[in-house]
N, C-alpha and C positions, 0 to 999 in steps of 0.2 A: 510559822504563819504569823509571827508576831514581830512587828517592826518597831523596835525601840533601841536605844543605846544600852548595851548590856554591860557597861562599866559599873553598874550598881553592885553592891555587895552580894556575893553569891550568884552572880549572873555572868554570862559569857560576853566578852568584849566584842563590840561590833561598831562599825561606823554608821552614824545616823544617815548621812547623805551618800557616802561613797558607794554603798550597796543598797540604798533605798530601804533602810531599816531591816537589816538581815533577819531572816526568820519571820518575816512579816506575815500577817494574816493573808492567806491567799483565797480561801473560800472556794477553791476550784476542785471540789471533791471528785473522787473516782466514780466511774460509771457503775450503776447497779446491775451488772451482768450476773445472772444466776448460774455462774460457771465455776467449777472447781479446778484449781491448778493441779496438773499432774506433771511429774518429772522431777529430776534431781535439781536442787537449788544450789548450784555451784557457779563460781565465776569462771565460765568457760569462754575462751576466746578474747579475754581482756588484753587489748593491745595498747601499746604506748604511742602508736602512730597517730599523728594528728595532721589535719590539713593546714598547711601554712597560710597565715594571713598576710596580705600585702603590707609592706612597710615603706611608705613613701616619705622621702625627705624633701620638702619643698624648698625651692630657692627663695632668696629674700623677696618678700612681697608676692610670692606665687599664690595662685588661687587653689585652695585645698580641694574644692569640689569640681575642678575642671576635669571633664571626661575626655574620651576619645573624640577625635574630630569627625563626629557623625551627627548630622543634623544641625539645625541652627543653634541649639543649646549645647553643642559639643558632646553630646551623648545622651543616654536616657536619663530622665529625671526620677528622683526618688519619691515614691508615694508619700504624702498626698499631693506632691507638686506635679505640675504639668508644664511643658515648654510653652512659654508665653502666657502663663496663667493669669498674670496681672497686667498684661498689655505690652510688656517688653518682649519682642519676638525672639530674643537670644538668651533669655534668662528663665530658669526654672522657678516657679512660684505656685503657691496654693491659690486656686481661684477664690475670689472674694466671697462668693456665696458659700464656700465650703469651710470658711474659718470658724473656729470655736470662739464665741463671744460671750461676755458676761451680760447680765440683765441691763447694765448701764452702757453697753456698747464697746467694752474694751476687749479687743480680739487678739488671740495668740498669733504672733508672727514668727517666733522662734523660741524654742524648738517646735517642730510641727509633728503631729497636729496640735499638740499642747505640751505644756511642761509639767503636768500632773504626774506624779509617780503612781502607777497603778499597783494596788496592794492586794487585790482579791479579784477572782473571776470565777464564773460558773457558766456551763453550757447545758442547755436542754437538748439541742439539736444543732446540726450544722448551720441552720439559718436562725438560731435563737440563742444568743450568748450575751452575757453581761460582764462588765468589768467596773470596778470601783477604786477610788483612791483618795488622794489628798484633796483638801478643800471641798469635801462633799461631792467630788466628781463621780458621775455615773455615765456610762456609755453602753449602747446596745448594738449588737450585731444582727442584721436582718438577712444575712447571707450574701449581701452585696457590699455594704459599707457600714462603718461604725458611726452612730449618731449620738450626740450628747443628749442626756435626759436630765431635766431639773430634779434635784434631790430634795430641795427645801431645807438644806442644811449646809453649813460651811465646815462642819466637823470632819475630820479625817475618817474615811470609811475604810475598813480593813477586811471585811468579809461580805460575801453576797451569796445567796442561794435562791434559785428559781424553782418553785414547786410546779409551776405550770406557766403557760404563756401569759397568764393574767394574775399570777401570784408570785411576787418577788420580794425578798427581804434583804436588807443590808444593815450591818452593824459597824460600830467604830468607837472612836475616842469619846471618853466621858460618858459612857453608857448610852451613846446614841444608837437608835434603831429607827429605820424608816421602812415603810411598806408600800408597795403598789399593788392594787387589785385590778389592774387593767388600765389604770389611768395614771394620774400624777402620784408621785411618792408623797407620803404624809408621815409625820413623826408618830412613834409609838412609845409609850412610857415603859421603861424597863425596871424602874425602881432602884436604879443604881447610878452612881457617878463614876464607877470604875470603867476603865477601858475594856471594850469588848473586841476580841481578836478574830473570832470565827463564828459562823452560823451554819447550821445544817438542819434539815428536816426530812423525816420519812413520809410526812403527810401534813395536812392542814391542822391536825390536832396533836402533832408531835414535833415541836420546833425547839431546837437547842441553840444556846449561845454561850460562849465561854470567854473568859478574859482574865484580867489582873487579879492577883492575890486569891487564887482559887475560886473566882466567880464562875458559877454555873447557874444559868437561867433556863427554865423550861416553860414552854407555852403549850398547854394541852387544849387550847381552843378558847380559853377564858382570860388570857393575859399571862404575862411572864410571872413566874414564881421562882424564888431562889431555891436551889438544891444544895445540900451539904456535900462539898467535894472532899472534905477531910484533909485538905492540904492548904497551906498559905502560898504555894508556888503559883506563879503566873501560868495560866493555861493558854497554849498557843494555837490549838486546833481541835476541831471535833469533826468526826465522820462516822457514818454507820452504814451497814448493809440493810438495816431495817430497824423497827422499833425495839426489837429484842437483842440488838447487837450494835452498840454504840461505843466508839472509842474516843478518849480524850487524852491529849499529850501536852506536856509542858516542861517547865524549867526543872533542872536537877533530876532528870530522869523520871519525871512524873508520868505515870501510865495508869489510866483509869478505864474501867469497862462497865457498861450498863447492860445487864442481861434481860431487861424488860421489867425487872422488879426493883433493883437497887444498884447503886454505884459501888464498885469495889476497887481497891488499889492492888496493882500487881507489882512484883519486884522486877524492875527493868534491868537490873544488873549494871547500871551506870548512873553517874551523877551528872552526866552531860545533858544539855538541853535537847529535848525532842521537839523538832520544829514543826513538822507536818505529819499528818496521818491520812492515808488514802487506800483505796482498795476497790475490788469489784464484787466481793462476796465474803461470807464469814471465814473462808479458808484462803483468802487472797488479800492480805492487809500488809501495808508497808509503812515504815517511818524512817526518818533520817536524823543524824546528829553530826556535830563537829566538835573538835577539841577546843579547849580554851586557847586563844592565841597568846603567844609569848615571844619575846624577842629572839631567843636562841632555840626555839622549838620548831620541829617540823610539823606543819599543819596536816591534819588528816580528817577524813570524813568517813562515816559508817552508814551503810544501808542495812536496815534490820527487817526481818520478817516478824510480824506481830501475830501472836496467838494467845490462847488462854493460859499458856505456860510462861508467857512473858515475851522477851525479845531474843531472836536468834540472828547473830551476825551473818550477813551474806556477802558483803563486800566492804573492804577497807582500802582506801586510796589516799594518796598524798594531796588531797584537796579538801576544802571545807564544803560540805553538802548542806543545803538549806531547803531545797524544793524537790518534791516527788509527786508524780501523777501516774495513777494506774488507769488504763483504759480497757484492759482485757487481761485474763490470766496469763496470756502470752505476750503482753505488751505493757511495760511500765517505763517511765522516763525519770531520770534524776539529773539535775543540773547543780553544779557547784560554782565556785568563784571563777573557775577557768575551764573546767572539764565537764563533759556530759556523757551519760551512760544510758543504755537501753537494755531492758530485760526482755528476752525473747522466749521465755518459758523454760529454757535450759541453763542460761547463764547471763551474766551482765556483760554486755559488749560496749567497748569504748567507741564513742562517736567523735566527729570532728569537734575541736574545742570551740567554745563560745562563751558568751556572757551569761551571768546569773539572771534569773527572772522567775516570776510566778507563772504557773502553767494551768491551763484548763482546756478541756476538749469535749467533743461529742462522740468520737469514735477512735479506734486505734490508728486510723490514718488521717485524722484531722484534729490536731492539738495546737493550741496557741501558747506563745510565751511572751510575757510583757516584762521588759527590763528597764534599766536606767536610761535616762536621757531620751525617752520616747521610743526605745527599741521595741519593735514588734516582729516576731518570727512565727512561722507556721510549719508544723510537721505534717508530712504527707504519707507517713508510714515507712519511709525509707531515709529521709534526710530533712534537716531544717533548712528553710529558705527565709531570707529577710524580706519582710513586707514594708516595714518602715525602719530605716537605718537610725542608729543612735546618733544624735547630734550633740556633740560635746559643748555644752554651755555650762560654765561654772557660775560664779557670781559676776554678772555684768555690772561693772563699776560705774560706767558713765555713758552718756549718749549726747551727741551734738551733731549738727549739720549746717550746711550753708543754704539748704533749701529742701523742698519735699522729695527731690530725687537725688539727694546727696546727704545721707545720714550714716553716721559712724557709731558703732557700739564696741566698747573694749571690755575685756573681762579679766578675772583674777588669775587665769591660767595662760595669759599671753596671747589669747586669740583676739583677732580683730575682725569684725563683721561690717560689711558695707551694703547699704540699701541703695539701689540705683533707681528707685521708683517703680520697679517691676519685679524685684526679687533680691535675694541675698547672695553675696560672695563672701567666703570665709578666707581670711589671710592668716599666715603665720610668718610674720617678718623675721628673717634670720638676724637682722640688725638689732632686734629687740631681744637682748640676752636676759632681761628680767622678765619673770612670769607675770607679776602683779601689775597690770597697767591700770592706773588710777584715774586718769583724766584724758579727755580728748576735746579739741577745739578746732572747728572747721571754719576758716575765713572764706574759702572758696573751694571749688572742686579740685583745684591744684595746689591748695595751701591748707594742709591739715596737720596739727601737731598732737602728739601723744606723750604722756609722761608716766614714769613708773616710780614705785616707792621702795624698791628693794635696795640692798647695799650698792649694787651697780646701777644706780638711778640714771635714767637716760631721758633725753629730749629727742624725739624722733619726728621727722617731717615726711609727709606724703606729698609728692609733687605732681600727682596725677597719673604716674606710672610706676614709681619706685619709692621705697622707704630709705631714708638715710638719717644717720645720727647727726644732730646739729651742734649741740653744746659740748664744748671741751672743758667745761668749768668743774667737772667732777662734783656735781651737786649732791647735797644731802637728799634723803628720800623725798620725792616730790609727790604731792597729793592731788594737785589740781592744776589745770591750765585753762585760760580764757583770754579773750582779747576783744578789741573794738575793730581791728583790722589786721592784715598781715604785717603792718608796720607798728603795731602796738599790742604785744602779746605778753602776758604775765604767767609765770609758773611759781607756785608756792608749795611749801612742804614743812618737814620737820625742822625743829630748832630754829624756827623763824626764817627759814630759807625763802628768798624771793629772787627770781631771775626775770629779766626784762629783755624783750626782743624789739628792736627799733626798726626792723626792716633789713638790717645788714648783718646783725649778729646779736649774741646774748651777752648780757652783763649781769653781775651779781649786785643787788641793791640792798643796803643795810635797812633792816626793819626796826631794829631796836628791841626786839623780843626774842626769847629763846623757846617759847612754847610752839607746839605744832600748829601750823596754819593748814586748815583742812580744805578751804575753798577760796576762790577769788572771783570777783565779778568786775568787769572792766566796762565802764561807760564811755570812756574816751581818754586821750592822753593826760587830761588833768583831773580825772576822777576814776578811782578804783577802790574797791573795798575788799578786805580779806578778813576771814573769820577763822577761829580755831579753838584750841583747848582752853578750858576754864573761863569761858565767856570773852575770850580775846576778840576784839574788833579793831582793825587798823584802816585808816583812811589815807589814800594817796591823792595829793593835791597837784601833782604835776612836777614836783621837785623833791618831795620827801614823804615818808610814811609817818603817821602820828597815831597814837592810841585814841580810841573813843570809849566812852562809858556805855557798856551794854546793859548794866543792871542785873546781870546774872553771872554765876560762876560755873554754870553747866557748860559742857562742851558744845560748841557750835559747829555744825556740819556743812552748811551750805548757805549761799547768799546770792540774791538776784534782785535787780531793781528795774523799774520802768524809767527812772530818772532820778535826779539828785534829791527829790523830796518824797520818794516812794521806793524804799528799799526793804526787802524782807530777808530774814535769817531764820534758819531752822536749827534744832539741836536735840539733845537727848531728853528723854522723859516728856515728850510732847512740847518741848520749848519752841515757841514761835514769837519772833520779835519783828517790829516794823519801825523803820526810821522815817520820820515825817519832815525831815529837813532841819529839825532842831534837836531832837532827842530820840533815842531808842526806847520804845515802849512795848511791854508784853501784850500779847494777844492770845485769847483763849482758843486753843486748837481743838478742844473737845476730846483729846486723847492723851494717854500717858505713854504711848509707845515711842521709841526713838524715831525721830524724823530725820531723813537722810538727805533730802534734796528739795529745792524749790526752783521753779521756772515760771515765766509768764510772758505774755505778748502785749499786755496793756495793764492799766491800773485795775481793771475789772476782770481780767482773764489770767488767773494765776493758779498753779497747781503745786501741791506738796505731797511727797511720798515718804513712806517709812516702813517699819517692821510690820509683819503680819498682813501684808498686802494692802496696807493703809494708803488711801488716796484721798486727799482733801482738795476741793475746788472752791475758789473764791467766787461766791455768787453775789456780786455787787458789794455788799457790806458784811457778809457772813461766810464762814467756812462750812461747806457741806460735804459729808463723806460720800464717796461713790464706791460701788461694788466692782472690784477689778476681776473677780473670778479666781483669785489665788490668795493664799495666805503666806506665800513666799515673801521674804524681805525685799522691798523695792528700794533701789539705791540711787536711781537717777531718773530725771524727767527733762524732756526738751520738746519744744513745739515751734514750728515755723509759722503757725497761725492758730487761731482759736479753734479751728475745726480739724486740726491735724496735729495730734499729740502722741508722743512716744514715752513709754515707761520701761525701765529696765531694772533687773535685780537678780535675785537668786534663781538661776535656771529659768529666766523669764525675760522675754521681750514682747511687750504688749503695745497695741496701736489702736487709736480711735481716730477715724477719719470719715 
């Protein structure tokens, strides 16, 4: 239940983003059914058969989400999109009223319904469920739809527990705790700055929260008080069947039990991490673990039965297990990195393969799973069905367009997204052999260029119907592309590389530098500016590149200008520079985070984006931060007008219109 990178000493390795902080806090505790499990606990009927998943290989420029020729949108739309949802009758899109937007109006456009990783969930009833996650995100299920709820915090929330329809708690990073008593969530002091990974309660006067370095907090109705866990290990989860039967699990086989009087440690018989604990009663408690990953080892996961005697192994399989949910003595579910299993009261049965994710439910035939990239699935007692498909967005590197209905987004995994004014189409151009697409420039709907920065760097053009590689110059890794028209396009990259397209072909132009050029802005054939490593700034005057004095040695990441006497550049550690026609001068950005991109539409309408979801807007003469609703790193910004602005970044495409 604990989502962090486990490469720390004494911990188990895990990818922070690839599996959304493995073992993360789920907070989706088992149901308090007062039933006792009967029958042999054996792995009966474990089968290796799995349902095959479709494996489509698109042609060059093919549309990945094209469905069967059924209906105007070519097939059914994936929830929450509907056919024609944004005015284009042949495109699936989320209706504008259903978008999740920040307080300052920045709305999720991709992935949908949002890009927050959900780290914890809990259900009271089929029509009353909660899920929490990154950036303080909280959402509520009313039996019909999920609705975002303001949390009052931007801290990552890892666990949630609902005592009643009007009493809900959530905990997370840095000792964060928030509570709703039927209205808005408000912060609650925990007395600690340590991360809290899980929360559980048997009643209003018996609330538990556990977290980093053995943190155990208990609220008996008068506020949180620390309890001595007797261990320095991170605690990943807490669950109980009642006030006299509470279980805590954590790293290096940490297994603790509270009998109503005191906490005591049990010998788990393993040093592997215990990720989650769940159950339906004192005699029906489960936990899961996984081996330490290593290069030449076979991965495995173990499902344990938990009792006062410790752990008893019930299933060991060649997959890593992180999540377990018990809904009844005869129904529990386990999901791993690629496999899934069901306990039927007599044995563990293998289900169709699927993705990892946190689980929560209200009954044995109504369980939810929340996975990476927005994946939402629902269990009906027999099988899992997809409610919201995973939308593979890695780090979106750049965004550009020729107008409001022609916007392109490129990402670090070779995916290309196109917005037609009413929805998205995802492309996987076969001609793009490099995965990391760094830049995109659209001169018109039939003239768009993309560049990549891997060893096989490419310049690829979209002509309105197909993608084709253009440059045969074997360029060095390219970082950016921009132009003033289809007959004046520049691409820049590593080792001072600069290529120019004059409308007929590409030529290499000497820059006189060997440092990496990260971005280029083109005002016209006689004015372009490139910025790069160690404060490098170059000026193109129509015939040659020449160096400019930037006044900084920090890496510069992006450049944009409204004209020759108003040019902006961004860089690391909050660096913000402005060229006034005579010299580059520093400007106070008000932040120390790395700034990755700048774009504007006039001297008074300019935006800057950076790490931790940072967005700065030029408000006449000063820079004002805006709330984007995410703490993901933002890498690109583009706007066709002051009232139509796009932001892209780590698993995020945001839009304000």
